[in-house]
C-alpha positions as CSV (number, residue, x, y, z in Angstrom):
1,X,-23.8,-6.5,3.9
2,X,-21.3,-5.4,1.3
3,X,-21.1,-1.8,2.8
4,X,-20.4,-3.2,6.3
5,X,-17.5,-5.4,4.9
6,X,-16.0,-2.3,3.1
7,X,-16.3,-0.2,6.3
8,X,-14.8,-3.2,8.4
9,X,-11.9,-3.7,6.0
10,X,-11.3,0.1,5.8
11,X,-11.1,0.1,9.7
12,X,-8.8,-2.7,9.7
13,X,-6.4,-0.9,7.3
14,X,-6.6,2.4,9.3
15,X,-5.8,0.5,12.5
16,X,-2.9,-1.4,10.9
17,X,-1.4,1.8,9.4
18,X,-1.7,3.7,12.8
19,X,0.0,0.9,14.4
20,X,2.8,0.9,11.8
21,X,3.3,4.5,12.4
22,X,3.1,4.3,16.1
23,X,5.5,1.5,16.3
24,X,8.1,3.1,14.0
25,X,7.8,6.6,15.5
26,X,10.2,8.1,18.2
27,X,7.5,10.3,19.5
28,X,5.9,8.0,22.3
29,X,7.2,10.2,25.3
30,X,8.4,13.8,25.3
31,X,10.9,15.6,27.7
32,X,10.7,19.2,27.8
33,X,14.2,20.4,28.7
34,X,15.2,23.9,29.2
35,X,17.1,23.9,25.7
36,X,15.8,21.0,24.0
37,X,13.2,18.5,23.4
38,X,13.8,14.9,23.9
39,X,11.5,12.4,22.3
40,X,11.5,8.6,23.1
41,X,9.9,5.8,21.2
42,X,9.7,2.1,21.5
43,X,13.4,1.9,19.6
44,X,15.2,5.1,19.8
45,X,15.4,8.3,21.9
46,X,16.2,11.4,19.9
47,X,17.1,14.9,20.8
48,X,17.6,17.9,18.4
49,X,21.3,16.8,17.9
50,X,21.3,13.1,17.9
51,X,19.4,9.8,18.2
52,X,20.6,6.6,20.2
53,X,19.0,3.2,21.1
54,X,16.6,3.1,23.9
55,X,18.2,1.4,27.0
56,X,17.6,-2.3,27.0
57,X,15.3,-2.9,30.0
58,X,12.9,-5.8,30.5
59,X,9.8,-3.5,30.2
60,X,11.1,-1.9,27.0
61,X,11.8,-5.3,25.4
62,X,8.3,-6.5,26.6
63,X,7.0,-3.3,24.9
64,X,8.6,-3.9,21.8
65,X,7.7,-7.6,21.6
66,X,4.0,-6.8,22.3
67,X,3.9,-4.2,19.4
68,X,5.5,-6.6,17.1
69,X,3.1,-9.2,18.1
70,X,0.3,-6.6,17.5
71,X,1.5,-5.8,14.1
72,X,1.6,-9.5,13.1
73,X,-1.8,-10.1,14.5
74,X,-3.4,-7.0,13.0
75,X,-2.0,-7.9,9.6
76,X,-3.9,-11.4,10.1
77,X,-7.0,-9.5,10.7
78,X,-6.5,-7.4,7.8
79,X,-6.1,-10.3,5.6
80,X,-9.0,-12.1,7.0
81,X,-11.2,-9.0,6.5
82,X,-10.7,-9.3,2.7
83,X,-11.9,-13.0,2.5
84,X,-8.3,-14.0,1.4
85,X,-7.8,-17.0,3.9
86,X,-10.7,-18.9,1.9
87,X,-8.7,-18.5,-1.3
88,X,-5.5,-19.5,0.1
89,X,-6.6,-22.6,1.7
90,X,-9.3,-23.6,-0.8
91,X,-11.9,-24.3,1.9
92,X,-14.2,-22.5,4.1
93,X,-12.7,-20.8,6.9
94,X,-14.6,-18.8,9.7
95,X,-12.9,-15.7,8.6
96,X,-15.3,-13.3,10.6
97,X,-14.3,-15.1,13.9
98,X,-10.6,-15.3,13.0
99,X,-10.6,-11.6,12.2
100,X,-12.6,-10.7,15.2
101,X,-10.3,-12.7,17.5
102,X,-7.1,-11.2,15.7
103,X,-8.4,-7.8,16.4
104,X,-9.2,-8.5,20.1
105,X,-5.5,-9.9,20.6
106,X,-4.0,-6.9,18.5
107,X,-6.0,-4.5,20.8
108,X,-4.8,-6.4,23.9
109,X,-1.3,-6.3,22.9
110,X,-1.4,-2.5,22.0
111,X,-3.3,-1.8,25.4
112,X,-0.5,-3.8,27.2
113,X,2.2,-1.9,25.3
114,X,0.4,1.4,26.5
115,X,0.3,0.2,30.1
116,X,4.0,-0.6,30.1
117,X,4.9,2.7,28.6
118,X,2.7,4.6,30.8
119,X,4.0,3.0,33.9
120,X,7.5,3.5,32.8
121,X,6.5,7.1,32.2
122,X,5.3,7.1,36.0
123,X,8.1,5.4,37.4
124,X,10.6,7.6,35.7
125,X,8.7,10.6,36.9
126,X,8.8,9.6,40.4
127,X,12.4,8.5,40.4
128,X,14.1,11.2,38.5
129,X,11.6,14.2,38.8
130,X,11.8,14.3,35.0
131,X,8.7,16.0,33.4
132,X,7.9,13.4,30.7
133,X,4.5,13.4,28.9
134,X,2.8,11.2,26.3
135,X,3.3,12.5,23.0
136,X,1.4,11.8,19.7
137,X,2.4,8.2,19.0
138,X,1.0,7.2,22.5
139,X,-2.3,8.9,21.4
140,X,-2.2,7.2,17.9
141,X,-1.8,3.8,19.7
142,X,-4.8,4.6,21.9
143,X,-6.9,5.3,18.8
144,X,-5.5,2.0,17.1
145,X,-6.3,0.1,20.3
146,X,-9.9,1.5,20.4
147,X,-10.3,0.7,16.7
148,X,-9.3,-2.9,17.3
149,X,-11.6,-3.4,20.2
150,X,-14.7,-1.8,18.6
151,X,-14.3,-3.6,15.2
152,X,-13.5,-6.9,17.0
153,X,-16.8,-6.6,19.1
154,X,-19.0,-5.8,16.0
155,X,-17.4,-8.4,13.8
156,X,-18.0,-11.1,16.6
157,X,-21.6,-10.0,16.8
158,X,-21.8,-10.3,13.0
159,X,-20.1,-13.7,13.1
160,X,-22.6,-14.7,15.8
161,X,-25.5,-13.6,13.6
162,X,-24.1,-15.6,10.7
163,X,-23.8,-18.7,12.8
164,X,-27.3,-18.5,13.9
165,X,-28.6,-17.9,10.4
166,X,-26.8,-21.2,9.2
167,X,-28.1,-23.3,12.0
168,X,-31.8,-21.9,11.7
169,X,-32.4,-21.0,8.1
170,X,-35.6,-19.1,7.6
171,X,-38.0,-20.9,5.4
172,X,-38.5,-19.6,2.1
173,X,-42.0,-18.2,1.7
174,X,-43.6,-18.1,-1.6
175,X,-45.2,-14.9,-2.8
176,X,-48.7,-14.8,-2.3
177,X,-51.0,-14.1,-5.0
178,X,-52.8,-10.7,-5.1
179,X,-56.4,-11.1,-4.1
180,X,-58.6,-8.5,-5.8
181,X,-61.1,-6.9,-3.4
182,X,-64.5,-6.0,-4.8
183,X,-66.4,-3.1,-3.4
């Protein structure tokens, strides 16, 4: 069980770090111009010469808010994966369940952000005939989203198993004495 918790905490850390990198990165979408590359992120748009804020549209504000929520919730999942909640509140808290739900919500928020950015990409391509394409931060967000859904599912299964064991404890069986067999 200790190995599982270490792997789980490591995956939570990896997911959280990937989400931080993707949120801060200006490489969500790329536009291949004739002379230049233009990179667009959640917060800024950069060319080779300068950077400026992303235009304030409802879809971009929603994507930014969802990624901030995903970061906050993934931090909660990370803290609960290390059994720190029990220490903070000085009582028994179902950390496996909290962590699992936090991972699902972080994955859902990340998935919604990915959908918003992809749909925005498609709308821009249809309206302006610009050649935008997803960049590496978009891919990192896809990986983080997948990690959150996988570890959320695995941890929910583990939590269900722990709850069943608490409700139906297995009886302690005394070791049997060895019986000598005579030929």
